[in-house]
N, CA, C and O of each residue as an XYZ file, in Angstrom:
352
protein
N       7.969    132.616     85.465
C       8.878    131.514     85.599
C       8.132    130.318     86.183
O       7.331    130.468     87.105
N       8.402    129.117     85.634
C       7.740    127.900     86.089
C       8.296    127.460     87.440
O       9.459    127.710     87.755
N       7.459    126.806     88.226
C       7.869    126.306     89.537
C       8.863    125.174     89.355
O       8.648    124.290     88.527
N       9.941    125.190     90.114
C      10.931    124.122     90.080
C      11.070    123.531     91.476
O      11.343    124.246     92.439
N      10.881    122.222     91.575
C      10.983    121.525     92.853
C      12.394    121.646     93.391
O      13.357    121.427     92.656
N      12.533    121.992     94.662
C      13.848    122.103     95.299
C      14.214    120.767     95.934
O      13.344    119.999     96.345
N      15.503    120.507     96.006
C      16.019    119.278     96.606
C      15.562    119.156     98.065
O      15.554    120.136     98.810
N      15.185    117.941     98.456
C      14.726    117.613     99.809
C      13.483    118.405    100.215
O      13.348    118.821    101.366
N      12.579    118.608     99.255
C      11.312    119.283     99.554
C      10.186    118.614     98.786
O      10.416    117.854     97.845
N       8.964    118.913     99.207
C       7.798    118.349     98.543
C       6.561    119.162     98.829
O       6.581    120.082     99.647
N       5.480    118.817     98.150
C       4.200    119.504     98.312
C       3.076    118.482     98.324
O       3.124    117.487     97.600
N       2.060    118.730     99.154
C       0.867    117.884     99.206
C      -0.358    118.753     98.985
O      -0.420    119.893     99.445
N      -1.333    118.197     98.274
C      -2.584    118.882     97.998
C      -3.745    117.942     98.286
O      -3.580    116.723     98.243
N      -4.902    118.488     98.575
C      -6.087    117.674     98.839
C      -6.373    116.788     97.632
O      -6.351    117.254     96.493
N      -6.644    115.497     97.888
C      -6.950    114.538     96.833
C      -8.427    114.669     96.460
O      -9.299    114.192     97.186
N      -8.701    115.311     95.337
C     -10.082    115.525     94.887
C     -10.691    114.266     94.278
O     -11.901    114.219     94.054
N      -9.876    113.243     94.005
C     -10.362    111.998     93.397
C     -10.576    110.893     94.433
O     -10.796    109.742     94.055
N     -10.519    111.205     95.708
C     -10.654    110.208     96.777
C     -12.067    109.642     96.776
O     -13.040    110.389     96.879
N     -12.180    108.309     96.658
C     -13.481    107.643     96.627
C     -13.668    106.666     97.784
O     -14.802    106.385     98.174
N     -12.569    106.145     98.341
C     -12.630    105.157     99.418
C     -11.755    105.608    100.578
O     -10.887    106.465    100.412
N     -11.984    105.030    101.751
C     -11.169    105.349    102.925
C      -9.710    104.948    102.732
O      -8.822    105.517    103.367
N      -9.456    103.973    101.861
C      -8.090    103.521    101.630
C      -7.309    104.474    100.726
O      -6.079    104.430    100.711
N      -7.994    105.329     99.978
C      -7.322    106.297     99.120
C      -6.720    107.403     99.970
O      -7.280    107.754    101.008
N      -5.570    107.970     99.544
C      -4.940    109.025    100.346
C      -5.787    110.294    100.403
O      -6.498    110.625     99.455
N      -5.699    110.993    101.530
C      -6.384    112.279    101.679
C      -5.672    113.368    100.892
O      -6.293    114.330    100.441
N      -4.346    113.205    100.731
C      -3.525    114.185    100.037
C      -2.566    113.486     99.085
O      -2.144    112.358     99.340
N      -2.222    114.154     97.989
C      -1.223    113.640     97.057
C      -0.320    114.780     96.622
O      -0.692    115.950     96.709
N       0.865    114.429     96.156
C       1.791    115.451     95.693
C       3.087    114.837     95.217
O       3.140    113.664     94.844
N       4.151    115.659     95.234
C       5.453    115.212     94.756
C       6.547    115.672     95.717
O       6.346    116.572     96.532
N       7.713    115.026     95.599
C       8.890    115.399     96.377
C      10.132    115.101     95.549
O      10.098    114.261     94.650
N      11.224    115.787     95.851
C      12.512    115.569     95.193
C      13.529    115.220     96.271
O      13.841    116.044     97.131
N      14.048    113.985     96.219
C      14.987    113.501     97.223
C      16.183    112.883     96.511
O      16.031    111.931     95.745
N      17.371    113.422     96.765
C      18.611    112.945     96.130
C      18.506    112.901     94.613
O      19.003    111.974     93.974
N      17.856    113.908     94.042
C      17.725    114.008     92.590
C      16.665    113.103     91.990
O      16.507    113.083     90.769
N      15.935    112.354     92.805
C      14.896    111.440     92.323
C      13.537    112.032     92.662
O      13.292    112.428     93.802
N      12.641    112.091     91.654
C      11.291    112.595     91.888
C      10.401    111.468     92.394
O      10.452    110.346     91.890
N       9.581    111.783     93.401
C       8.681    110.803     94.007
C       7.249    111.314     93.987
O       7.004    112.516     94.079
N       6.299    110.375     93.864
C       4.900    110.659     94.144
C       4.747    110.512     95.645
O       5.296    109.576     96.225
N       4.016    111.412     96.291
C       3.795    111.353     97.727
C       2.303    111.216     97.991
O       1.494    111.942     97.412
N       1.942    110.292     98.861
C       0.553    110.109     99.273
C       0.481    110.294    100.777
O       1.370    109.842    101.498
N      -0.573    110.958    101.264
C      -0.723    111.208    102.689
C      -2.109    110.851    103.196
O      -3.117    111.166    102.563
N      -2.148    110.191    104.344
C      -3.408    109.811    104.988
C      -3.471    110.476    106.348
O      -2.515    110.385    107.118
N      -4.567    111.140    106.664
C      -4.727    111.711    108.001
C      -5.187    110.604    108.941
O      -6.108    109.850    108.628
N      -4.541    110.519    110.079
C      -4.827    109.478    111.077
C      -5.162    110.154    112.395
O      -4.794    111.305    112.630
N      -5.863    109.425    113.250
C      -6.195    109.931    114.581
C      -5.742    108.884    115.583
O      -6.253    107.764    115.592
N      -4.785    109.247    116.424
C      -4.228    108.305    117.389
C      -4.338    108.823    118.810
O      -4.992    109.833    119.069
N      -3.698    108.126    119.718
C      -3.759    108.486    121.138
C      -3.117    109.848    121.432
O      -3.449    110.491    122.428
N      -2.200    110.283    120.566
C      -1.538    111.579    120.752
C      -2.146    112.665    119.868
O      -1.603    113.765    119.769
N      -3.257    112.359    119.237
C      -3.912    113.344    118.372
C      -3.808    112.986    116.897
O      -3.465    111.858    116.543
N      -4.106    113.954    116.042
C      -4.086    113.725    114.597
C      -2.651    113.783    114.079
O      -1.819    114.535    114.588
N      -2.381    112.971    113.051
C      -1.082    112.947    112.410
C      -1.249    112.519    110.959
O      -2.334    112.090    110.566
N      -0.199    112.626    110.161
C      -0.253    112.276    108.737
C       0.742    111.157    108.463
O       1.921    111.262    108.800
N       0.253    110.085    107.846
C       1.089    108.981    107.404
C       1.439    109.225    105.935
O       0.562    109.550    105.135
N       2.720    109.070    105.576
C       3.172    109.342    104.213
C       3.703    108.088    103.541
O       4.236    107.194    104.198
N       3.550    108.030    102.212
C       4.133    106.967    101.394
C       4.772    107.624    100.178
O       4.216    108.563     99.609
N       5.952    107.122     99.779
C       6.691    107.652     98.642
C       6.866    106.564     97.590
O       7.138    105.411     97.926
N       6.710    106.932     96.303
C       6.893    105.990     95.208
C       7.642    106.718     94.092
O       7.214    107.793     93.672
N       8.754    106.155     93.604
C       9.482    106.823     92.522
C       8.577    107.070     91.315
O       7.792    106.200     90.938
N       8.687    108.254     90.710
C       7.851    108.576     89.555
C       8.140    107.664     88.382
O       7.224    107.273     87.659
N       9.395    107.322     88.186
C       9.770    106.458     87.070
C      10.283    105.138     87.609
O      11.462    104.809     87.475
N       9.385    104.393     88.217
C       9.752    103.115     88.799
C      10.025    102.111     87.692
O       9.257    101.998     86.736
N      11.130    101.381     87.831
C      11.475    100.374     86.838
C      10.539     99.181     86.998
O      10.206     98.804     88.122
N      10.104     98.575     85.871
C       9.213     97.413     85.975
C       9.910     96.243     86.677
O      11.114     96.040     86.517
N       9.157     95.495     87.437
C       9.679     94.335     88.144
C       9.786     93.183     87.163
O       8.851     92.916     86.408
N      10.915     92.503     87.170
C      11.122     91.382     86.260
C      10.088     90.299     86.532
O       9.864     89.913     87.679
N       9.463     89.816     85.469
C       8.450     88.790     85.609
C       7.061     89.360     85.847
O       6.114     88.605     86.068
N       6.925     90.691     85.805
C       5.604     91.291     86.005
C       4.787     91.172     84.729
O       5.255     90.618     83.735
N       3.579     91.688     84.758
C       2.679     91.552     83.615
C       3.288     92.163     82.369
O       4.126     93.061     82.453
N       2.869     91.681     81.225
C       3.396     92.104     79.936
C       2.778     93.429     79.544
O       1.638     93.468     79.081
N       3.513     94.516     79.723
C       2.993     95.848     79.464
C       2.870     96.114     77.979
O       1.931     96.789     77.556
N       3.804     95.598     77.161
C       3.836     95.900     75.735
C       2.732     95.245     74.942
O       2.413     95.715     73.850
N       2.142     94.195     75.438
C       1.051     93.547     74.734
C       1.482     92.358     73.905
O       0.652     91.503     73.597
N       2.755     92.268     73.529
C       3.236     91.135     72.753
C       3.643     90.003     73.676
O       3.502     90.080     74.896
N       4.153     88.948     73.055
C       4.614     87.833     73.870
C       6.069     88.050     74.251
O       6.742     88.906     73.677
N       6.555     87.284     75.211
C       7.943     87.424     75.643
C       8.894     87.062     74.518
O      10.016     87.566     74.471
N       8.459     86.186     73.603
C       9.292     85.803     72.474
C       9.566     86.993     71.557
O      10.581     87.010     70.862
N       8.682     87.985     71.545
C       8.881     89.172     70.714
C      10.112     89.946     71.146
O      10.683     90.688     70.346
N      10.538     89.790     72.404
C      11.677     90.527     72.927
C      12.990     89.771     72.774
O      14.057     90.323     73.043
N      12.924     88.519     72.346
C      14.118     87.692     72.219
C      14.506     87.643     70.747
O      13.683     87.283     69.906
N      15.777     88.007     70.416
C      16.184     87.955     69.010
C      16.139     86.528     68.483
O      16.356     85.571     69.227
N      15.856     86.398     67.203
C      15.739     85.087     66.576
C      17.097     84.412     66.537
O      18.088     85.022     66.137
N      17.144     83.170     66.944
C      18.362     82.359     66.867
C      17.955     80.989     66.352
O      17.207     80.272     67.016
N      18.449     80.615     65.156
C      18.057     79.300     64.595
C      18.550     78.168     65.493
O      19.585     78.271     66.152
N      17.774     77.089     65.496
C      18.172     75.931     66.294
C      19.438     75.319     65.728
O      19.639     75.298     64.514
N      20.278     74.830     66.598
C      21.520     74.183     66.161
C      21.220     72.731     65.850
O      20.287     72.133     66.387
N      22.043     72.180     64.963
C      21.892     70.765     64.618
C      22.202     69.920     65.832
O      23.146     70.199     66.571
N      21.418     68.902     66.034
C      21.615     67.998     67.177
C      22.155     66.676     66.685
O      21.378     65.763     66.403
N      23.454     66.549     66.575
C      24.064     65.292     66.134
C      24.987     64.763     67.180
O      25.595     63.710     66.990
């Protein structure tokens, strides 16, 4: 049987692709309120000892309006053709 993520749970694994200090030490997934998230974790060292900082990003994040053109065409390609009206 395939693994199924349980509600309000997640998993982190060592990031084998880490190249810079800014990249997370761990990556994984979580399921919160029926929404799947990518989880990134950074190990930190503070005055109270070591701890992990987490960041969550929705797996299917909606594109931000006005962001770069992902489709490759122009914005006019997305607008249905409407002939110009007579100007009298």
